N, C-alpha and C positions, 0 to 999 in steps of 0.2 A: 235118405232112403236108399239110395245105391249103395252107399257106404256101409250101410247098416248091414245089407245083404252080404255083400263081399265079406264083412269082419265076422259078422256073428252066424249067418247060415252056410256060407259057405267055407269060412275058417280059413281064409287068404292070409297068410302071414306076412306074405311082403306085395303091397299095394301101394300103387301112385295114381293118383289121378289128378287132372289139371282140365276143368271144364268138361267137355265130352271125349278127351283123349284118357285113356289110363292104361296101366302096365301092370299085369300080376305075375310074379316071379315064383317058381315053385321047383323042386328038386324032381317032380316026376312029371314026365310028358302025359300021362295017363290022367292023372289029376289034374292037369291043365286042360285037358280036351274035355272032362266031366264039366270042370268050371266054365269054360266056353258054352256048352250046350246050355246049361243052365242059365247063363245071363242072356244068351240070344233069346231063350224061351222067356226070360223075366221081362226084356225088353218088348218082346212081342206081346204078351200077355197082359202086363201091368201098365205099361208105359205106350204101348201101341206104335213101338219105334221097330223098324227093322234095321240089324245091323248086315251090311253087306260082307260077303264071305272075302271080298278081296282087301277090306279092311283090317282084317284080323289074321295073324299068324302065329305059329307055335315055333321056336327056334331056339337053338343052343344060346346061352348069354355069351359064349365067345365069339360068336358071328356078330353079335352087335345087337343093340336094342333102339331102334328108330323111334323118336319121342320129342315132339314139339320142333322140329326143324334139326335136331342133333342126332348123333348116332353114339350110343353110349355103350362103350366097350369096357372091357374088364381094366385095362390100364390107361385108358383114355376117353375123352369125350370130344368128339369131331362136329363140325359142322357140315350138314350134309351140302352135296355140289351144288345145288339151286340158290341155297343160302349164302355158299360162297361167292358164287356170281354176282348175287345182288348186292354182298358188301362191297365187292370189286368196283361194281359199276356206281356204287354212292360214292366210292373214293373218289373215282376218276372224274364224276361230275365235281367233287368237292375240290380236287385239284385244278382242273379247268376255272372254275370259276374264280379262284385264286390269281391264276395266271392272267385272266381277263381283267381283274381289279387292278392287278401289278401293272400290266401293260396301260391302261386306261390313265394310272397315274404317272407311270414312268415316262409314257411318250411325251405328254405335254411338256414335262420337265425339260426331257433332252432337246426337244425343238425351241425351246425358248433359252436354250443354254443356261438353265439355273442348276446344275450338276456340280 
């Protein structure tokens, strides 16, 4: 239903959606503002949903698009800071587990003189 509205009624040429997140790209800021107003009213009237204003933004594509934990730039795709921290924490935990496993195997062998 939402896809049909974006494609047919609003005539969005560049539109990406994943679950409840979506991006609409246009060459005109005025067109994007009109689309935003129509989408907010559609969500409120037809779906009984409120779209918080802090969850929407109009920005130049060169500034990057924040979408699904990534910042999409014209020349690169980067993980957001919180995602990078999460990846590093997981990596540290895995390394720590490997070190514990290594020492739990290595220390008894060294103590028994079987190396």
